[in-house]
C-alpha positions as CSV (number, residue, x, y, z in Angstrom):
1,M,10.5,0.7,30.2
2,K,10.0,1.0,26.5
3,Q,8.2,4.6,25.9
4,R,4.9,4.8,24.1
5,Y,5.0,6.8,20.7
6,Y,1.5,7.9,20.2
7,S,2.7,9.9,16.9
8,L,3.9,6.6,15.3
9,D,0.4,5.2,15.8
10,V,-1.3,8.6,14.2
11,F,1.5,8.3,11.4
12,R,0.3,4.5,10.7
13,G,-3.2,5.2,10.9
14,A,-3.2,8.5,8.5
15,T,-1.5,6.3,6.1
16,V,-4.4,3.6,6.3
17,A,-7.0,6.4,6.0
18,L,-5.3,8.0,2.8
19,M,-5.1,4.1,1.3
20,I,-8.9,4.2,2.0
21,L,-9.0,7.7,0.2
22,V,-7.1,7.0,-2.8
23,N,-8.6,3.3,-3.4
24,N,-12.1,4.4,-3.3
25,P,-13.1,7.3,-5.5
26,G,-16.9,7.5,-6.6
27,S,-15.4,7.3,-10.4
28,W,-11.8,6.4,-11.7
29,E,-12.5,8.9,-14.5
30,H,-12.8,12.0,-12.3
31,I,-9.9,12.4,-9.9
32,F,-8.3,15.4,-8.5
33,T,-4.8,15.3,-9.9
34,P,-2.9,14.9,-6.4
35,L,-5.4,12.0,-5.7
36,E,-3.9,10.2,-8.9
37,H,-0.8,8.1,-9.3
38,A,2.0,9.4,-11.6
39,P,1.4,8.1,-15.3
40,W,4.8,6.6,-15.1
41,H,7.9,8.5,-13.8
42,G,7.3,11.0,-11.1
43,C,5.6,11.0,-7.6
44,T,2.2,12.5,-6.8
45,P,0.9,12.5,-2.8
46,T,-1.0,9.0,-3.8
47,D,2.2,7.5,-4.7
48,L,3.5,8.2,-1.0
49,V,0.9,6.2,0.6
50,F,2.1,2.6,0.0
51,P,5.8,3.3,0.7
52,F,4.7,5.3,4.1
53,F,3.0,2.1,5.0
54,L,5.6,-0.1,4.5
55,F,7.9,2.3,6.3
56,A,5.3,2.0,9.1
57,V,5.7,-1.7,9.2
58,G,9.4,-1.4,9.7
59,N,8.8,0.9,12.4
60,A,6.4,-1.5,14.1
61,M,8.9,-4.2,13.5
62,A,11.7,-2.5,15.7
63,F,9.3,-2.6,18.6
64,V,8.5,-6.2,18.4
65,M,11.9,-7.6,17.2
66,P,13.8,-7.5,20.7
67,R,10.8,-9.9,21.9
68,F,11.3,-12.1,19.0
69,E,15.2,-12.2,19.9
70,E,14.4,-13.0,23.4
71,K,12.1,-15.9,22.6
72,G,14.7,-17.2,20.3
73,T,14.9,-18.3,16.5
74,P,12.1,-21.0,16.5
75,F,9.6,-18.6,17.7
76,F,10.7,-16.1,15.4
77,L,10.2,-18.2,12.3
78,Q,6.9,-19.4,13.4
79,K,5.7,-16.0,14.0
80,V,7.2,-14.8,10.5
81,F,6.2,-17.5,8.5
82,R,2.7,-17.5,9.9
83,R,2.0,-13.9,9.3
84,T,3.7,-13.7,5.8
85,L,1.3,-16.6,4.7
86,L,-1.7,-15.2,6.2
87,I,-1.1,-11.9,4.5
88,F,-0.3,-13.2,1.3
89,G,-3.2,-15.6,1.4
90,I,-5.6,-12.6,2.1
91,G,-4.1,-10.7,-0.7
92,L,-5.1,-13.8,-3.1
93,F,-8.5,-14.1,-1.5
94,L,-9.1,-10.6,-2.0
95,N,-8.2,-10.7,-5.6
96,W,-10.4,-14.0,-6.1
97,S,-13.3,-12.3,-4.4
98,P,-16.2,-12.2,-4.3
99,F,-15.7,-15.6,-6.3
100,L,-18.8,-15.1,-8.4
101,R,-19.5,-12.9,-11.4
102,F,-22.3,-11.8,-13.7
103,D,-22.2,-13.6,-17.2
104,A,-23.5,-12.2,-20.3
105,N,-27.1,-13.2,-19.4
106,N,-26.8,-11.4,-15.8
107,T,-26.6,-14.6,-14.3
108,L,-24.5,-15.4,-11.2
109,V,-21.8,-18.0,-12.1
110,F,-18.9,-19.3,-10.2
111,K,-15.5,-17.5,-10.8
112,G,-12.9,-20.4,-11.3
113,W,-9.2,-19.8,-11.3
114,T,-9.0,-19.1,-14.9
115,W,-12.1,-18.1,-17.0
116,L,-13.1,-16.4,-20.2
117,N,-14.2,-13.0,-19.7
118,A,-16.8,-11.1,-21.8
119,N,-14.6,-10.6,-24.7
120,G,-13.6,-13.6,-24.9
121,S,-9.9,-13.1,-24.0
122,E,-8.3,-15.3,-21.4
123,S,-8.0,-13.7,-18.1
124,G,-7.1,-15.1,-14.6
125,I,-6.8,-14.5,-11.0
126,R,-3.8,-11.7,-10.6
127,V,-1.1,-13.3,-8.1
128,M,0.6,-10.7,-6.9
129,G,-1.1,-7.4,-5.3
130,V,-0.7,-4.7,-2.6
131,L,-1.1,-7.2,0.2
132,Q,1.2,-9.7,-1.3
133,R,3.9,-7.1,-1.6
134,I,3.3,-6.3,2.3
135,A,3.7,-9.9,2.9
136,L,6.9,-10.6,0.9
137,S,8.3,-7.1,2.0
138,Y,7.9,-8.0,5.8
139,F,8.9,-11.5,5.4
140,F,12.3,-10.6,3.9
141,A,13.0,-7.6,5.9
142,S,12.3,-9.3,9.1
143,L,14.7,-12.3,8.1
144,I,17.4,-9.9,7.0
145,V,17.2,-7.6,10.4
146,Y,17.1,-10.7,12.6
147,F,20.0,-12.7,11.1
148,F,22.4,-10.0,9.7
149,K,21.7,-7.3,12.7
150,T,21.5,-3.5,11.8
151,R,25.2,-3.4,10.3
152,G,24.3,-6.6,8.1
153,A,20.9,-4.9,7.2
154,Y,22.4,-1.8,6.1
155,V,25.0,-3.5,3.8
156,I,22.3,-5.7,2.2
157,S,19.8,-2.7,1.5
158,C,22.7,-1.1,-0.1
159,V,23.1,-4.1,-2.3
160,L,19.5,-4.5,-3.0
161,L,19.2,-0.6,-4.2
162,L,22.3,-0.6,-6.2
163,G,21.6,-4.1,-7.6
164,Y,18.3,-3.3,-8.8
165,W,19.6,-0.2,-10.3
166,F,22.0,-2.4,-12.4
167,L,19.8,-5.2,-13.1
168,C,17.1,-2.5,-14.8
169,W,19.8,-0.7,-16.6
170,Q,21.9,-3.9,-17.8
171,L,18.6,-6.3,-18.4
172,G,16.0,-3.7,-19.6
173,N,15.5,-2.5,-23.1
174,P,18.7,-0.5,-24.1
175,A,16.3,2.2,-25.9
176,D,14.7,3.0,-22.6
177,P,15.3,0.4,-19.9
178,Y,13.1,2.3,-17.3
179,S,10.0,2.3,-19.6
180,L,6.8,0.2,-19.3
181,Q,7.8,-1.9,-22.4
182,G,11.7,-1.9,-21.5
183,F,11.4,-2.9,-17.9
184,F,12.9,-6.1,-17.3
185,G,10.9,-7.3,-14.2
186,T,7.7,-7.9,-16.7
187,R,9.5,-10.8,-18.4
188,A,10.0,-12.5,-15.0
189,D,6.5,-12.0,-13.8
190,I,5.0,-13.4,-16.8
191,N,7.2,-16.3,-17.0
192,L,6.8,-17.1,-13.3
193,F,2.8,-16.6,-13.0
194,G,1.6,-16.6,-16.6
195,Q,0.3,-13.8,-18.6
196,S,-3.3,-14.3,-17.6
197,H,-2.1,-13.6,-13.9
198,V,-0.6,-10.5,-13.9
199,Y,-2.2,-6.9,-13.9
200,H,-3.5,-5.5,-17.3
201,G,-4.6,-2.0,-15.9
202,E,-1.6,-0.4,-18.1
203,G,-3.2,-1.7,-21.2
204,V,-0.5,-4.3,-21.5
205,P,0.5,-7.2,-19.1
206,F,2.5,-5.7,-16.4
207,D,2.3,-5.8,-12.3
208,P,3.2,-2.8,-10.4
209,E,3.4,-5.0,-7.3
210,G,5.5,-7.5,-9.4
211,L,8.0,-9.8,-7.9
212,V,11.2,-8.5,-9.1
213,S,10.3,-4.6,-8.2
214,T,9.4,-6.0,-4.6
215,C,13.2,-6.1,-3.5
216,C,13.4,-2.1,-3.2
217,A,10.1,-2.4,-1.2
218,I,11.9,-4.8,1.2
219,V,14.5,-2.0,1.8
220,Q,11.5,0.5,2.5
221,V,10.5,-1.9,5.4
222,I,14.2,-2.1,6.7
223,F,14.6,1.8,6.5
224,G,11.6,2.1,8.6
225,Y,13.1,-0.7,11.0
226,F,16.3,1.6,11.2
227,V,14.0,4.7,12.2
228,G,11.9,2.8,15.0
229,Q,15.3,1.3,16.3
230,Y,16.9,4.9,16.5
231,I,13.9,6.1,18.2
232,Q,14.1,3.7,20.9
233,L,17.6,3.9,21.4
234,K,17.6,7.9,21.7
235,G,14.6,8.1,23.5
236,K,12.3,11.2,23.6
237,N,14.4,14.3,23.1
238,F,15.1,17.1,20.8
239,E,18.3,15.7,19.1
240,M,16.5,12.4,18.2
241,V,13.7,14.3,16.7
242,T,16.2,16.7,15.0
243,N,18.2,14.1,13.5
244,L,15.3,12.4,12.2
245,F,14.1,15.3,10.3
246,V,18.0,16.2,9.1
247,A,18.3,12.3,7.9
248,G,14.8,12.9,6.0
249,A,16.0,16.0,4.2
250,V,19.4,14.3,3.1
251,M,17.4,11.3,1.8
252,L,14.9,13.5,0.2
253,L,17.8,15.2,-1.5
254,A,19.7,11.9,-2.3
255,G,16.4,10.6,-4.1
256,Y,16.2,13.7,-5.9
257,C,19.7,13.4,-7.4
258,W,19.4,9.9,-8.0
259,D,16.1,10.8,-10.1
260,L,18.6,12.2,-12.6
261,V,19.8,9.1,-13.9
262,F,17.4,6.4,-12.2
263,P,13.8,8.1,-12.3
264,V,11.6,8.2,-9.3
265,N,8.9,5.6,-10.2
266,K,6.3,3.9,-8.2
267,K,5.2,1.4,-10.6
268,I,8.7,-0.4,-11.0
269,W,9.7,0.6,-7.4
270,T,13.0,2.2,-8.3
271,S,15.5,2.8,-6.0
272,S,15.7,6.5,-6.3
273,Y,11.8,6.3,-5.4
274,T,12.6,4.0,-2.3
275,V,15.1,6.7,-1.1
276,Y,13.2,9.4,-2.0
277,T,9.8,8.4,-0.3
278,T,11.8,7.5,2.8
279,G,12.9,10.9,3.2
280,L,9.5,12.5,3.0
281,A,8.3,9.6,5.5
282,L,10.9,10.7,7.7
283,L,10.1,14.3,7.4
284,S,6.4,13.6,8.1
285,L,7.2,11.4,11.0
286,S,9.7,13.7,12.6
287,T,7.1,16.7,12.4
288,L,4.5,14.4,14.0
289,I,6.7,13.5,16.9
290,F,7.7,17.1,17.5
291,L,3.9,18.2,17.4
292,I,2.6,15.4,19.4
293,E,5.2,14.1,21.8
294,F,6.8,17.4,22.5
295,K,4.1,20.0,21.8
296,G,1.3,18.0,23.0
297,A,-0.9,18.6,19.9
298,H,-3.3,16.1,20.8
299,G,-6.9,16.4,19.5
300,A,-9.8,15.1,17.7
301,W,-7.5,15.0,14.3
302,S,-5.0,12.8,16.1
303,K,-7.8,10.6,17.5
304,F,-9.3,10.2,14.5
305,F,-6.1,8.7,12.6
306,N,-5.4,6.7,15.8
307,V,-8.3,4.3,15.5
308,F,-7.2,3.3,11.9
309,G,-3.7,2.4,13.1
310,K,-5.2,0.0,15.6
311,N,-7.0,-2.2,13.0
312,P,-4.7,-1.3,9.9
313,L,-4.8,-4.6,7.8
314,F,-8.3,-5.6,8.7
315,I,-10.0,-2.1,7.6
316,F,-7.7,-2.1,4.6
317,V,-8.9,-5.5,3.4
318,L,-12.6,-4.7,4.3
319,S,-12.5,-1.7,2.2
320,G,-11.2,-3.8,-0.6
321,F,-13.7,-6.8,-0.1
322,L,-16.9,-5.0,0.8
323,P,-17.3,-3.0,-2.3
324,R,-17.1,-6.5,-4.1
325,L,-19.3,-8.2,-2.1
326,L,-22.0,-5.7,-2.2
327,G,-21.5,-5.5,-6.1
328,L,-23.3,-8.8,-6.1
329,I,-26.3,-6.8,-5.1
330,R,-28.1,-5.0,-8.0
331,I,-30.4,-2.2,-7.9
332,F,-32.5,-1.4,-10.7
333,D,-31.6,2.2,-11.6
334,H,-33.0,3.0,-15.1
335,T,-33.6,1.5,-18.8
336,D,-30.9,2.4,-21.5
337,E,-31.6,3.6,-24.9
338,E,-31.5,0.1,-26.3
339,G,-34.5,-0.9,-23.7
340,K,-32.1,-3.0,-21.5
341,P,-32.1,-2.6,-17.7
342,V,-29.4,-0.8,-16.0
343,Y,-28.5,-2.0,-12.5
344,L,-26.2,-0.4,-9.9
345,A,-24.5,-1.9,-6.5
346,P,-25.4,0.0,-3.4
347,F,-22.2,1.9,-3.4
348,G,-22.9,2.7,-6.8
349,W,-26.1,4.0,-6.4
350,F,-24.9,6.2,-3.7
351,Y,-22.5,8.0,-5.9
352,E,-24.7,8.2,-9.0
353,H,-27.7,9.8,-6.8
354,I,-26.0,11.4,-3.8
355,C,-22.4,12.5,-4.5
356,K,-22.3,13.0,-8.3
357,N,-25.1,15.7,-8.2
358,I,-23.1,17.6,-5.5
359,S,-21.4,19.9,-8.3
360,A,-20.9,20.2,-11.9
361,D,-17.3,19.4,-11.5
362,L,-17.4,15.4,-11.0
363,R,-14.3,15.5,-9.2
364,V,-16.0,17.2,-6.4
365,G,-18.6,14.3,-6.2
366,S,-15.9,11.8,-6.5
367,L,-13.8,13.1,-3.9
368,M,-17.0,13.3,-1.5
369,Y,-17.7,9.7,-2.1
370,A,-14.0,9.0,-1.1
371,I,-14.3,11.2,2.0
372,V,-17.8,9.5,3.0
373,M,-16.0,6.0,2.8
374,I,-13.3,6.9,5.1
375,L,-16.0,7.9,7.6
376,F,-17.8,4.9,7.0
377,Y,-14.8,2.6,7.7
378,W,-13.7,5.0,10.5
379,L,-16.9,4.2,12.1
380,I,-16.4,0.8,12.1
381,V,-12.9,0.6,13.6
382,Y,-14.0,3.0,16.3
383,I,-16.8,0.7,17.4
384,L,-14.1,-1.9,17.4
385,D,-11.9,0.1,19.2
386,R,-14.3,1.2,22.2
387,K,-15.2,-2.8,22.3
388,K,-11.3,-3.2,22.5
389,I,-11.3,-5.5,19.5
390,Y,-8.1,-5.6,17.7
391,I,-8.0,-8.0,14.7
392,R,-4.2,-8.9,14.3
393,V,-2.5,-10.6,11.5
């Protein structure tokens, strides 16, 4: 009989809660440094959230893969293709939502696939994104571990990590192949999707969830699978948790050393970043296993995170979609210096009139808003859990 690991559920739920925290500040202009992404090279606590989630996806995959193998290849392919297309499609839906926008005359108009924004430059729906990367990483990792088994998946992971490093070095700008302007993957994304359909938040067309850099994210899922498989193989004992902790320390050191020649960088998801963050995920998970499974450190804190882990993708999608939907509701706030009315969305009004006034340090109000958002979405998943409603993708 398979053993249940409550600590894995808590780890996944805590990761989802942190994703909501870092994605929903009251103001993007006022954020405490640990809650910001590294400007380019480097790694902040915020940069750990996404790789930890992919690591958790791999953990979960290890527990369901035996059932897929028992039911046969057609069943496996059907499940994997369906889930991949669904998650990718939801990501596109989220990028396109809420399908309406306010024009220069404050009139709601339909948002097409490509449109002219306020300054007249062409802009379009972003094709890639967080959910799209999750979908593709899950898809290819599943195929690799199913058809090539553990040893083959290990070899392919090494090839992907080293091959990506080689391609970045050889195909990037010789002056600085790992820079924003020198990264070779941007050209591939623009050629594939078109300049108007990639992310523009860095000041130039560049997608931090681009197609090329997804190859190392695939490895992140495979590493999570290896860990989940090992946990099942060894069972609940101190040897298992000790080995996980040691492996995490070794990978952390390896990632740090690799950083000297191939910088740790989330935005182009470097190989060193994959190894480094996997090491930190292993250290975090082994600590949780020790505290929860061996020391019985259960309590309100673990129950709080656990409910997030029971509807992870649903609540993440809702946390991205609901603010956009409510953005179509405009509440009159004041008149500006030119006599024009200024409107706020409901969440925006809450930040401006409640959270922002908590402290003279605007970062405090911004953080308070994010915490309230976590509590708000926790209440939703708590109610779903009480009603035994689990929305699977």
